[in-house]
N, CA, C, O and the ligand as a Tripos MOL2 file, in Angstrom:
@<TRIPOS>MOLECULE
protein
  289   287    73     0     0
PROTEIN
NO_CHARGES

@<TRIPOS>ATOM
      1 N          75.4870  156.3970  297.8950 N.3       1 MET1
      2 CA         76.4910  157.3950  297.6270 C.3       1 MET1
      3 C          75.9590  158.7190  297.5130 C.2       1 MET1
      4 O          74.7810  158.7460  297.1570 O.2       1 MET1
      5 N          76.5170  159.8460  297.7230 N.am      2 THR2
      6 CA         75.9800  161.2130  297.6900 C.3       2 THR2
      7 C          76.4220  161.7340  296.3290 C.2       2 THR2
      8 O          77.2690  161.1310  295.6690 O.2       2 THR2
      9 N          75.8460  162.8550  295.9170 N.am      3 LEU3
     10 CA         76.2340  163.5460  294.7140 C.3       3 LEU3
     11 C          77.6880  163.8700  294.7680 C.2       3 LEU3
     12 O          78.3580  163.8190  293.7370 O.2       3 LEU3
     13 N          78.1950  164.1900  295.8750 N.am      4 LEU4
     14 CA         79.6760  164.6120  295.8820 C.3       4 LEU4
     15 C          80.6040  163.4870  295.5830 C.2       4 LEU4
     16 O          81.7650  163.6740  295.2180 O.2       4 LEU4
     17 N          80.0400  162.2650  295.7560 N.am      5 ASP5
     18 CA         80.7910  161.0120  295.3430 C.3       5 ASP5
     19 C          80.8380  160.6260  293.7950 C.2       5 ASP5
     20 O          81.6400  159.8470  293.2800 O.2       5 ASP5
     21 N          79.9010  161.2700  293.2110 N.am      6 ALA6
     22 CA         79.7140  161.0020  291.8680 C.3       6 ALA6
     23 C          80.9860  161.3830  290.9650 C.2       6 ALA6
     24 O          81.5490  162.4640  291.1420 O.2       6 ALA6
     25 N          81.3710  160.5850  290.1120 N.am      7 PRO7
     26 CA         82.4910  160.9450  289.2580 C.3       7 PRO7
     27 C          82.1470  162.1630  288.4370 C.2       7 PRO7
     28 O          80.9790  162.4100  288.1350 O.2       7 PRO7
     29 N          83.2170  162.9660  288.0550 N.am      8 PRO8
     30 CA         82.8740  164.1090  287.2630 C.3       8 PRO8
     31 C          82.5160  163.7540  285.8250 C.2       8 PRO8
     32 O          83.0710  162.8930  285.1410 O.2       8 PRO8
     33 N          81.4720  164.5720  285.4580 N.am      9 GLN9
     34 CA         81.0750  164.3020  284.0940 C.3       9 GLN9
     35 C          82.0200  164.6280  283.0480 C.2       9 GLN9
     36 O          82.6710  165.6640  283.1820 O.2       9 GLN9
     37 N          82.2040  163.8660  281.9770 N.am     10 SER10
     38 CA         82.9850  164.1950  280.9590 C.3      10 SER10
     39 C          82.4740  165.5100  280.1550 C.2      10 SER10
     40 O          81.2840  165.5620  279.8450 O.2      10 SER10
     41 N          83.2020  166.3970  279.8670 N.am     11 SER11
     42 CA         82.7520  167.5560  279.1450 C.3      11 SER11
     43 C          83.0790  167.3710  277.6990 C.2      11 SER11
     44 O          82.8910  168.2910  276.9020 O.2      11 SER11
     45 N          83.5620  166.2130  277.3310 N.am     12 GLU12
     46 CA         83.8350  165.9250  275.9080 C.3      12 GLU12
     47 C          82.4560  165.6550  275.0970 C.2      12 GLU12
     48 O          81.6470  164.8140  275.4890 O.2      12 GLU12
     49 N          82.2840  166.3280  274.1000 N.am     13 PRO13
     50 CA         81.1310  165.9390  273.2060 C.3      13 PRO13
     51 C          81.2090  164.6080  272.7250 C.2      13 PRO13
     52 O          82.2940  164.1490  272.3700 O.2      13 PRO13
     53 N          80.0440  163.8670  272.6740 N.am     14 SER14
     54 CA         80.1500  162.5420  272.2460 C.3      14 SER14
     55 C          80.4080  162.5320  270.7070 C.2      14 SER14
     56 O          79.8330  163.2900  269.9270 O.2      14 SER14
     57 N          81.2890  161.6390  270.3690 N.am     15 PRO15
     58 CA         81.7550  161.5660  268.8280 C.3      15 PRO15
     59 C          80.6240  161.1070  268.1150 C.2      15 PRO15
     60 O          79.7890  160.3690  268.6370 O.2      15 PRO15
     61 N          80.5470  161.5490  266.8240 N.am     16 ASN16
     62 CA         79.5720  161.0720  265.8920 C.3      16 ASN16
     63 C          80.1480  161.2340  264.5570 C.2      16 ASN16
     64 O          81.2340  161.7840  264.3740 O.2      16 ASN16
     65 N          79.3920  160.7370  263.5910 N.am     17 ALA17
     66 CA         79.8480  160.7740  262.1890 C.3      17 ALA17
     67 C          80.1600  162.1610  261.6240 C.2      17 ALA17
     68 O          81.0320  162.3890  260.7860 O.2      17 ALA17
     69 N          79.3860  163.0130  262.1550 N.am     18 VAL18
     70 CA         79.6070  164.5080  261.5670 C.3      18 VAL18
     71 C          80.8980  165.0190  261.8900 C.2      18 VAL18
     72 O          81.5220  165.7620  261.1320 O.2      18 VAL18
     73 N          81.3540  164.5930  263.1250 N.am     19 ASP19
     74 CA         82.7780  165.1420  263.5660 C.3      19 ASP19
     75 C          83.7170  164.8370  262.5700 C.2      19 ASP19
     76 O          84.6080  165.6670  262.3920 O.2      19 ASP19
     77 N          83.7050  163.7570  261.8410 N.am     20 ALA20
     78 CA         84.6570  163.2280  260.9550 C.3      20 ALA20
     79 C          84.7130  164.1040  259.7540 C.2      20 ALA20
     80 O          85.6720  164.0320  258.9860 O.2      20 ALA20
     81 N          83.6750  164.9720  259.5480 N.am     21 CYS21
     82 CA         83.6120  165.7640  258.1720 C.3      21 CYS21
     83 C          84.6100  166.9580  258.4250 C.2      21 CYS21
     84 O          84.6290  167.5400  259.5100 O.2      21 CYS21
     85 N          85.3870  167.2770  257.4460 N.am     22 ARG22
     86 CA         86.2000  168.4960  257.2960 C.3      22 ARG22
     87 C          85.2920  169.4990  256.6330 C.2      22 ARG22
     88 O          85.3190  169.6840  255.4170 O.2      22 ARG22
     89 N          84.4630  170.1610  257.4760 N.am     23 HIS23
     90 CA         83.4760  170.9940  256.9780 C.3      23 HIS23
     91 C          83.9520  171.9790  255.9900 C.2      23 HIS23
     92 O          85.0140  172.5810  256.1450 O.2      23 HIS23
     93 N          83.1600  172.1530  254.9570 N.am     24 ILE24
     94 CA         83.4270  173.0890  253.8530 C.3      24 ILE24
     95 C          82.2570  174.2410  254.0300 C.2      24 ILE24
     96 O          81.2230  174.1060  253.3760 O.2      24 ILE24
     97 N          82.3840  175.1620  254.7470 N.am     25 TRP25
     98 CA         81.2700  176.1480  255.0050 C.3      25 TRP25
     99 C          80.9940  177.0690  253.7860 C.2      25 TRP25
    100 O          81.8500  177.7340  253.2030 O.2      25 TRP25
    101 N          79.7550  177.0150  253.5070 N.am     26 ALA26
    102 CA         79.3320  177.9540  252.5670 C.3      26 ALA26
    103 C          78.3180  179.0010  253.1830 C.2      26 ALA26
    104 O          77.4290  178.5210  253.8860 O.2      26 ALA26
    105 N          78.3400  180.2070  253.0280 N.am     27 THR27
    106 CA         77.3880  181.0650  253.5540 C.3      27 THR27
    107 C          76.0530  180.9330  252.8560 C.2      27 THR27
    108 O          75.8950  181.1120  251.6480 O.2      27 THR27
    109 N          75.0610  180.5890  253.7590 N.am     28 GLU28
    110 CA         73.6840  180.3230  253.0290 C.3      28 GLU28
    111 C          72.9140  181.6430  253.0610 C.2      28 GLU28
    112 O          72.1560  181.9290  252.1340 O.2      28 GLU28
    113 N          73.0890  182.4500  254.1040 N.am     29 SER29
    114 CA         72.4700  183.7110  254.1430 C.3      29 SER29
    115 C          73.1980  184.5660  255.2900 C.2      29 SER29
    116 O          73.7850  183.9970  256.2110 O.2      29 SER29
    117 N          73.1300  185.9020  255.1900 N.am     30 ALA30
    118 CA         73.8580  186.7210  256.0940 C.3      30 ALA30
    119 C          73.0200  187.9530  256.2330 C.2      30 ALA30
    120 O          72.3730  188.3770  255.2750 O.2      30 ALA30
    121 N          73.0160  188.5550  257.4380 N.am     31 HIS31
    122 CA         72.5220  189.8260  257.6090 C.3      31 HIS31
    123 C          73.1840  190.6720  258.6110 C.2      31 HIS31
    124 O          73.7840  190.2360  259.5940 O.2      31 HIS31
    125 N          73.0320  191.9580  258.2860 N.am     32 THR32
    126 CA         73.8660  192.8890  259.1300 C.3      32 THR32
    127 C          73.1010  193.2130  260.3970 C.2      32 THR32
    128 O          71.9000  193.4780  260.4230 O.2      32 THR32
    129 N          73.8860  193.1680  261.4170 N.am     33 THR33
    130 CA         73.2950  193.5530  262.7540 C.3      33 THR33
    131 C          74.2260  194.6840  263.3590 C.2      33 THR33
    132 O          75.2710  195.0370  262.8120 O.2      33 THR33
    133 N          73.7350  195.2230  264.5600 N.am     34 SER34
    134 CA         74.5660  196.1860  265.1530 C.3      34 SER34
    135 C          75.9140  195.7520  265.6580 C.2      34 SER34
    136 O          76.8300  196.5420  265.8850 O.2      34 SER34
    137 N          75.9850  194.3640  265.8320 N.am     35 GLU35
    138 CA         77.2400  193.8310  266.3050 C.3      35 GLU35
    139 C          78.2470  193.4450  265.1930 C.2      35 GLU35
    140 O          79.4620  193.3900  265.3840 O.2      35 GLU35
    141 N          77.6020  193.1710  263.9550 N.am     36 GLY36
    142 CA         78.5150  192.8340  262.9750 C.3      36 GLY36
    143 C          77.6090  191.9820  261.8490 C.2      36 GLY36
    144 O          76.3910  192.1440  261.7630 O.2      36 GLY36
    145 N          78.2440  191.1970  261.1270 N.am     37 SER37
    146 CA         77.5750  190.4840  260.1020 C.3      37 SER37
    147 C          77.2230  189.0730  260.6670 C.2      37 SER37
    148 O          78.1210  188.2890  260.9740 O.2      37 SER37
    149 N          75.9130  188.7660  260.7990 N.am     38 LEU38
    150 CA         75.5110  187.3640  261.2430 C.3      38 LEU38
    151 C          75.3860  186.4390  259.9390 C.2      38 LEU38
    152 O          74.6270  186.6940  259.0050 O.2      38 LEU38
    153 N          76.1370  185.4630  260.0000 N.am     39 ARG39
    154 CA         76.2700  184.5810  258.9160 C.3      39 ARG39
    155 C          75.7790  183.1280  259.2460 C.2      39 ARG39
    156 O          76.2030  182.4970  260.2130 O.2      39 ARG39
    157 N          74.8250  182.6400  258.3370 N.am     40 TYR40
    158 CA         74.2660  181.3540  258.4010 C.3      40 TYR40
    159 C          75.1630  180.4740  257.4300 C.2      40 TYR40
    160 O          75.1720  180.6770  256.2160 O.2      40 TYR40
    161 N          75.8530  179.5660  257.9950 N.am     41 LEU41
    162 CA         76.7330  178.7690  257.2350 C.3      41 LEU41
    163 C          76.1960  177.3310  257.0930 C.2      41 LEU41
    164 O          75.5220  176.8240  257.9890 O.2      41 LEU41
    165 N          76.4960  176.7010  255.9880 N.am     42 ARG42
    166 CA         75.9840  175.2230  255.6410 C.3      42 ARG42
    167 C          77.1850  174.5120  255.0210 C.2      42 ARG42
    168 O          77.8140  174.9590  254.0620 O.2      42 ARG42
    169 N          77.4270  173.4640  255.5990 N.am     43 CYS43
    170 CA         78.5780  172.5580  255.0700 C.3      43 CYS43
    171 C          78.1130  172.0290  253.7660 C.2      43 CYS43
    172 O          77.0420  171.4370  253.6360 O.2      43 CYS43
    173 N          78.9460  172.2600  252.8070 N.am     44 THR44
    174 CA         78.5650  171.7020  251.3730 C.3      44 THR44
    175 C          78.7440  170.1390  251.3930 C.2      44 THR44
    176 O          78.2240  169.4390  250.5240 O.2      44 THR44
    177 N          79.5260  169.6020  252.4540 N.am     45 ALA45
    178 CA         79.6850  168.1750  252.3500 C.3      45 ALA45
    179 C          78.7230  167.3810  253.0970 C.2      45 ALA45
    180 O          78.2650  166.3570  252.5900 O.2      45 ALA45
    181 N          78.3770  167.7670  254.2620 N.am     46 CYS46
    182 CA         77.4350  167.0600  255.1680 C.3      46 CYS46
    183 C          76.2310  167.7190  255.5340 C.2      46 CYS46
    184 O          75.3750  167.0920  256.1590 O.2      46 CYS46
    185 N          76.0370  169.0710  255.1770 N.am     47 ALA47
    186 CA         74.8200  169.7390  255.3810 C.3      47 ALA47
    187 C          74.6260  170.2140  256.8290 C.2      47 ALA47
    188 O          73.5490  170.6630  257.2240 O.2      47 ALA47
    189 N          75.7510  170.0900  257.6270 N.am     48 SER48
    190 CA         75.6860  170.6400  258.9940 C.3      48 SER48
    191 C          75.4680  172.0960  258.8500 C.2      48 SER48
    192 O          75.7800  172.6610  257.8020 O.2      48 SER48
    193 N          74.9330  172.7490  259.8730 N.am     49 ARG49
    194 CA         74.7960  174.2190  259.8720 C.3      49 ARG49
    195 C          75.5640  174.8100  261.0640 C.2      49 ARG49
    196 O          75.8080  174.1550  262.0770 O.2      49 ARG49
    197 N          75.9230  176.0630  260.8830 N.am     50 ARG50
    198 CA         76.4740  176.7790  262.0240 C.3      50 ARG50
    199 C          76.1840  178.2970  261.6680 C.2      50 ARG50
    200 O          76.0480  178.7690  260.5390 O.2      50 ARG50
    201 N          76.1230  178.9240  262.8320 N.am     51 VAL51
    202 CA         75.8000  180.5250  262.6720 C.3      51 VAL51
    203 C          77.0440  181.1320  263.3180 C.2      51 VAL51
    204 O          77.4720  180.6960  264.3870 O.2      51 VAL51
    205 N          77.6020  182.1100  262.6830 N.am     52 GLU52
    206 CA         78.6460  182.8120  263.3290 C.3      52 GLU52
    207 C          78.3380  184.3060  263.0450 C.2      52 GLU52
    208 O          77.6020  184.7240  262.1510 O.2      52 GLU52
    209 N          79.0120  185.0270  263.9410 N.am     53 LEU53
    210 CA         79.0040  186.5250  263.9390 C.3      53 LEU53
    211 C          80.2540  186.9400  263.6680 C.2      53 LEU53
    212 O          81.2030  186.6580  264.3990 O.2      53 LEU53
    213 N          80.3630  187.6900  262.5270 N.am     54 ARG54
    214 CA         81.5950  188.3470  262.1310 C.3      54 ARG54
    215 C          81.6920  189.7720  262.5400 C.2      54 ARG54
    216 O          81.0870  190.5720  261.8270 O.2      54 ARG54
    217 N          82.3170  190.2100  263.5160 N.am     55 PRO55
    218 CA         82.3500  191.4650  264.0330 C.3      55 PRO55
    219 C          82.9120  192.4850  262.9430 C.2      55 PRO55
    220 O          83.6840  192.0760  262.0750 O.2      55 PRO55
    221 N          82.5250  193.7810  262.9990 N.am     56 TYR56
    222 CA         83.2160  194.7460  262.2110 C.3      56 TYR56
    223 C          84.6930  194.8540  262.5240 C.2      56 TYR56
    224 O          85.1200  194.5770  263.6450 O.2      56 TYR56
    225 N          85.4370  195.2380  261.5830 N.am     57 GLY57
    226 CA         86.8910  195.4340  261.8200 C.3      57 GLY57
    227 C          87.6660  194.1000  261.4990 C.2      57 GLY57
    228 O          87.3290  193.3650  260.5710 O.2      57 GLY57
    229 N          88.6500  193.8610  262.2710 N.am     58 ASP58
    230 CA         89.5410  192.7320  262.1470 C.3      58 ASP58
    231 C          89.3220  191.7220  263.1080 C.2      58 ASP58
    232 O          90.0840  190.7560  263.1440 O.2      58 ASP58
    233 N          88.3210  191.8310  263.9340 N.am     59 ALA59
    234 CA         88.0960  190.8490  264.9800 C.3      59 ALA59
    235 C          87.6620  189.5430  264.3140 C.2      59 ALA59
    236 O          86.9410  189.5490  263.3170 O.2      59 ALA59
    237 N          88.1350  188.3760  264.9090 N.am     60 PRO60
    238 CA         87.7680  187.0670  264.3560 C.3      60 PRO60
    239 C          86.3570  186.8490  264.5120 C.2      60 PRO60
    240 O          85.7240  187.3810  265.4230 O.2      60 PRO60
    241 N          85.7810  186.0000  263.5610 N.am     61 ALA61
    242 CA         84.3900  185.5480  263.6950 C.3      61 ALA61
    243 C          84.1220  184.7750  264.9620 C.2      61 ALA61
    244 O          84.9610  183.9630  265.3520 O.2      61 ALA61
    245 N          83.0320  184.9740  265.6080 N.am     62 VAL62
    246 CA         82.6120  184.3540  266.7700 C.3      62 VAL62
    247 C          81.4920  183.2670  266.4710 C.2      62 VAL62
    248 O          80.4480  183.5970  265.9080 O.2      62 VAL62
    249 N          81.7340  182.0030  266.8540 N.am     63 PRO63
    250 CA         80.5520  181.1510  266.5890 C.3      63 PRO63
    251 C          79.3630  181.3930  267.5840 C.2      63 PRO63
    252 O          79.5590  181.5100  268.7940 O.2      63 PRO63
    253 N          78.1300  181.4600  267.0130 N.am     64 VAL64
    254 CA         76.9610  181.6820  267.8640 C.3      64 VAL64
    255 C          76.4500  180.3260  268.3190 C.2      64 VAL64
    256 O          76.0840  180.1890  269.4860 O.2      64 VAL64
    257 N          76.4100  179.3970  267.5250 N.am     65 THR65
    258 CA         75.9520  178.0430  267.7790 C.3      65 THR65
    259 C          77.0970  177.3390  268.5920 C.2      65 THR65
    260 O          78.2500  177.3980  268.1640 O.2      65 THR65
    261 N          76.8090  176.6880  269.7340 N.am     66 ARG66
    262 CA         77.9140  176.0440  270.5520 C.3      66 ARG66
    263 C          78.4640  174.8250  269.8070 C.2      66 ARG66
    264 O          79.6360  174.4720  269.9350 O.2      66 ARG66
    265 N          77.5780  174.1930  269.0240 N.am     67 GLN67
    266 CA         78.0260  172.9270  268.3290 C.3      67 GLN67
    267 C          77.4240  173.1270  266.9570 C.2      67 GLN67
    268 O          76.4380  173.8420  266.7810 O.2      67 GLN67
    269 N          78.0410  172.4810  265.9970 N.am     68 ASP68
    270 CA         77.4790  172.4330  264.6020 C.3      68 ASP68
    271 C          76.1230  171.6930  264.6890 C.2      68 ASP68
    272 O          75.9860  170.7810  265.5040 O.2      68 ASP68
    273 N          75.1640  172.0500  263.9030 N.am     69 ILE69
    274 CA         73.9050  171.4450  263.9430 C.3      69 ILE69
    275 C          74.0270  170.4330  262.7630 C.2      69 ILE69
    276 O          74.2430  170.7930  261.6060 O.2      69 ILE69
    277 N          73.8690  169.1250  263.1550 N.am     70 PRO70
    278 CA         73.8650  168.0750  262.0150 C.3      70 PRO70
    279 C          72.6110  168.1490  261.3300 C.2      70 PRO70
    280 O          71.6070  168.6650  261.8200 O.2      70 PRO70
    281 N          72.6820  167.5730  260.0640 N.am     71 PRO71
    282 CA         71.6060  167.5380  259.2120 C.3      71 PRO71
    283 C          70.6190  166.5380  259.8080 C.2      71 PRO71
    284 O          71.0030  165.6650  260.5870 O.2      71 PRO71
    285 N          69.3140  166.6740  259.4270 N.am     72 ARG72
    286 CA         68.2820  165.7810  259.9570 C.3      72 ARG72
    287 C          68.2840  164.4700  259.2420 C.2      72 ARG72
    288 O          67.4800  163.5930  259.5570 O.2      72 ARG72
    289 ZN         80.6130  168.9770  256.9350 Zn       73 ZN73
@<TRIPOS>BOND
     1     1     2 1
     2     2     3 1
     3     3     4 2
     4     3     5 am
     5     5     6 1
     6     6     7 1
     7     7     8 2
     8     7     9 am
     9     9    10 1
    10    10    11 1
    11    11    12 2
    12    11    13 am
    13    13    14 1
    14    14    15 1
    15    15    16 2
    16    15    17 am
    17    17    18 1
    18    18    19 1
    19    19    20 2
    20    19    21 am
    21    21    22 1
    22    22    23 1
    23    23    24 2
    24    23    25 am
    25    25    26 1
    26    26    27 1
    27    27    28 2
    28    27    29 am
    29    29    30 1
    30    30    31 1
    31    31    32 2
    32    31    33 am
    33    33    34 1
    34    34    35 1
    35    35    36 2
    36    35    37 am
    37    37    38 1
    38    38    39 1
    39    39    40 2
    40    39    41 am
    41    41    42 1
    42    42    43 1
    43    43    44 2
    44    43    45 am
    45    45    46 1
    46    46    47 1
    47    47    48 2
    48    47    49 am
    49    49    50 1
    50    50    51 1
    51    51    52 2
    52    51    53 am
    53    53    54 1
    54    54    55 1
    55    55    56 2
    56    55    57 am
    57    57    58 1
    58    58    59 1
    59    59    60 2
    60    59    61 am
    61    61    62 1
    62    62    63 1
    63    63    64 2
    64    63    65 am
    65    65    66 1
    66    66    67 1
    67    67    68 2
    68    67    69 am
    69    69    70 1
    70    70    71 1
    71    71    72 2
    72    71    73 am
    73    73    74 1
    74    74    75 1
    75    75    76 2
    76    75    77 am
    77    77    78 1
    78    78    79 1
    79    79    80 2
    80    79    81 am
    81    81    82 1
    82    82    83 1
    83    83    84 2
    84    83    85 am
    85    85    86 1
    86    86    87 1
    87    87    88 2
    88    87    89 am
    89    89    90 1
    90    90    91 1
    91    91    92 2
    92    91    93 am
    93    93    94 1
    94    94    95 1
    95    95    96 2
    96    95    97 am
    97    97    98 1
    98    98    99 1
    99    99   100 2
   100    99   101 am
   101   101   102 1
   102   102   103 1
   103   103   104 2
   104   103   105 am
   105   105   106 1
   106   106   107 1
   107   107   108 2
   108   107   109 am
   109   109   110 1
   110   110   111 1
   111   111   112 2
   112   111   113 am
   113   113   114 1
   114   114   115 1
   115   115   116 2
   116   115   117 am
   117   117   118 1
   118   118   119 1
   119   119   120 2
   120   119   121 am
   121   121   122 1
   122   122   123 1
   123   123   124 2
   124   123   125 am
   125   125   126 1
   126   126   127 1
   127   127   128 2
   128   127   129 am
   129   129   130 1
   130   130   131 1
   131   131   132 2
   132   131   133 am
   133   133   134 1
   134   134   135 1
   135   135   136 2
   136   135   137 am
   137   137   138 1
   138   138   139 1
   139   139   140 2
   140   139   141 am
   141   141   142 1
   142   142   143 1
   143   143   144 2
   144   143   145 am
   145   145   146 1
   146   146   147 1
   147   147   148 2
   148   147   149 am
   149   149   150 1
   150   150   151 1
   151   151   152 2
   152   151   153 am
   153   153   154 1
   154   154   155 1
   155   155   156 2
   156   155   157 am
   157   157   158 1
   158   158   159 1
   159   159   160 2
   160   159   161 am
   161   161   162 1
   162   162   163 1
   163   163   164 2
   164   163   165 am
   165   165   166 1
   166   166   167 1
   167   167   168 2
   168   167   169 am
   169   169   170 1
   170   170   171 1
   171   171   172 2
   172   171   173 am
   173   173   174 1
   174   174   175 1
   175   175   176 2
   176   175   177 am
   177   177   178 1
   178   178   179 1
   179   179   180 2
   180   179   181 am
   181   181   182 1
   182   182   183 1
   183   183   184 2
   184   183   185 am
   185   185   186 1
   186   186   187 1
   187   187   188 2
   188   187   189 am
   189   189   190 1
   190   190   191 1
   191   191   192 2
   192   191   193 am
   193   193   194 1
   194   194   195 1
   195   195   196 2
   196   195   197 am
   197   197   198 1
   198   198   199 1
   199   199   200 2
   200   199   201 am
   201   201   202 1
   202   202   203 1
   203   203   204 2
   204   203   205 am
   205   205   206 1
   206   206   207 1
   207   207   208 2
   208   207   209 am
   209   209   210 1
   210   210   211 1
   211   211   212 2
   212   211   213 am
   213   213   214 1
   214   214   215 1
   215   215   216 2
   216   215   217 am
   217   217   218 1
   218   218   219 1
   219   219   220 2
   220   219   221 am
   221   221   222 1
   222   222   223 1
   223   223   224 2
   224   223   225 am
   225   225   226 1
   226   226   227 1
   227   227   228 2
   228   227   229 am
   229   229   230 1
   230   230   231 1
   231   231   232 2
   232   231   233 am
   233   233   234 1
   234   234   235 1
   235   235   236 2
   236   235   237 am
   237   237   238 1
   238   238   239 1
   239   239   240 2
   240   239   241 am
   241   241   242 1
   242   242   243 1
   243   243   244 2
   244   243   245 am
   245   245   246 1
   246   246   247 1
   247   247   248 2
   248   247   249 am
   249   249   250 1
   250   250   251 1
   251   251   252 2
   252   251   253 am
   253   253   254 1
   254   254   255 1
   255   255   256 2
   256   255   257 am
   257   257   258 1
   258   258   259 1
   259   259   260 2
   260   259   261 am
   261   261   262 1
   262   262   263 1
   263   263   264 2
   264   263   265 am
   265   265   266 1
   266   266   267 1
   267   267   268 2
   268   267   269 am
   269   269   270 1
   270   270   271 1
   271   271   272 2
   272   271   273 am
   273   273   274 1
   274   274   275 1
   275   275   276 2
   276   275   277 am
   277   277   278 1
   278   278   279 1
   279   279   280 2
   280   279   281 am
   281   281   282 1
   282   282   283 1
   283   283   284 2
   284   283   285 am
   285   285   286 1
   286   286   287 1
   287   287   288 2
@<TRIPOS>SUBSTRUCTURE
     1 MET1         2 RESIDUE 1 A MET
     2 THR2         6 RESIDUE 1 A THR
     3 LEU3        10 RESIDUE 1 A LEU
     4 LEU4        14 RESIDUE 1 A LEU
     5 ASP5        18 RESIDUE 1 A ASP
     6 ALA6        22 RESIDUE 1 A ALA
     7 PRO7        26 RESIDUE 1 A PRO
     8 PRO8        30 RESIDUE 1 A PRO
     9 GLN9        34 RESIDUE 1 A GLN
    10 SER10       38 RESIDUE 1 A SER
    11 SER11       42 RESIDUE 1 A SER
    12 GLU12       46 RESIDUE 1 A GLU
    13 PRO13       50 RESIDUE 1 A PRO
    14 SER14       54 RESIDUE 1 A SER
    15 PRO15       58 RESIDUE 1 A PRO
    16 ASN16       62 RESIDUE 1 A ASN
    17 ALA17       66 RESIDUE 1 A ALA
    18 VAL18       70 RESIDUE 1 A VAL
    19 ASP19       74 RESIDUE 1 A ASP
    20 ALA20       78 RESIDUE 1 A ALA
    21 CYS21       82 RESIDUE 1 A CYS
    22 ARG22       86 RESIDUE 1 A ARG
    23 HIS23       90 RESIDUE 1 A HIS
    24 ILE24       94 RESIDUE 1 A ILE
    25 TRP25       98 RESIDUE 1 A TRP
    26 ALA26      102 RESIDUE 1 A ALA
    27 THR27      106 RESIDUE 1 A THR
    28 GLU28      110 RESIDUE 1 A GLU
    29 SER29      114 RESIDUE 1 A SER
    30 ALA30      118 RESIDUE 1 A ALA
    31 HIS31      122 RESIDUE 1 A HIS
    32 THR32      126 RESIDUE 1 A THR
    33 THR33      130 RESIDUE 1 A THR
    34 SER34      134 RESIDUE 1 A SER
    35 GLU35      138 RESIDUE 1 A GLU
    36 GLY36      142 RESIDUE 1 A GLY
    37 SER37      146 RESIDUE 1 A SER
    38 LEU38      150 RESIDUE 1 A LEU
    39 ARG39      154 RESIDUE 1 A ARG
    40 TYR40      158 RESIDUE 1 A TYR
    41 LEU41      162 RESIDUE 1 A LEU
    42 ARG42      166 RESIDUE 1 A ARG
    43 CYS43      170 RESIDUE 1 A CYS
    44 THR44      174 RESIDUE 1 A THR
    45 ALA45      178 RESIDUE 1 A ALA
    46 CYS46      182 RESIDUE 1 A CYS
    47 ALA47      186 RESIDUE 1 A ALA
    48 SER48      190 RESIDUE 1 A SER
    49 ARG49      194 RESIDUE 1 A ARG
    50 ARG50      198 RESIDUE 1 A ARG
    51 VAL51      202 RESIDUE 1 A VAL
    52 GLU52      206 RESIDUE 1 A GLU
    53 LEU53      210 RESIDUE 1 A LEU
    54 ARG54      214 RESIDUE 1 A ARG
    55 PRO55      218 RESIDUE 1 A PRO
    56 TYR56      222 RESIDUE 1 A TYR
    57 GLY57      226 RESIDUE 1 A GLY
    58 ASP58      230 RESIDUE 1 A ASP
    59 ALA59      234 RESIDUE 1 A ALA
    60 PRO60      238 RESIDUE 1 A PRO
    61 ALA61      242 RESIDUE 1 A ALA
    62 VAL62      246 RESIDUE 1 A VAL
    63 PRO63      250 RESIDUE 1 A PRO
    64 VAL64      254 RESIDUE 1 A VAL
    65 THR65      258 RESIDUE 1 A THR
    66 ARG66      262 RESIDUE 1 A ARG
    67 GLN67      266 RESIDUE 1 A GLN
    68 ASP68      270 RESIDUE 1 A ASP
    69 ILE69      274 RESIDUE 1 A ILE
    70 PRO70      278 RESIDUE 1 A PRO
    71 PRO71      282 RESIDUE 1 A PRO
    72 ARG72      286 RESIDUE 1 A ARG
    73 ZN73       289 GROUP 0 **** ****
């Protein structure tokens, strides 16, 4: 079979235990950039990490990391 016959890959992220956590994000550190406030968040429940950019003004925060980073 050729590549064209291959079934489409699922874009769903594989489930794991961290997904079950209702993350409670605490700001671990933050610094100001020209784009806005860059915040390093850490879940107080499971220790996953996330980085988000909170632009100036009323714009919503933009996640920088595509997925939360699970604890080691
Ligand atoms: Zn969590």
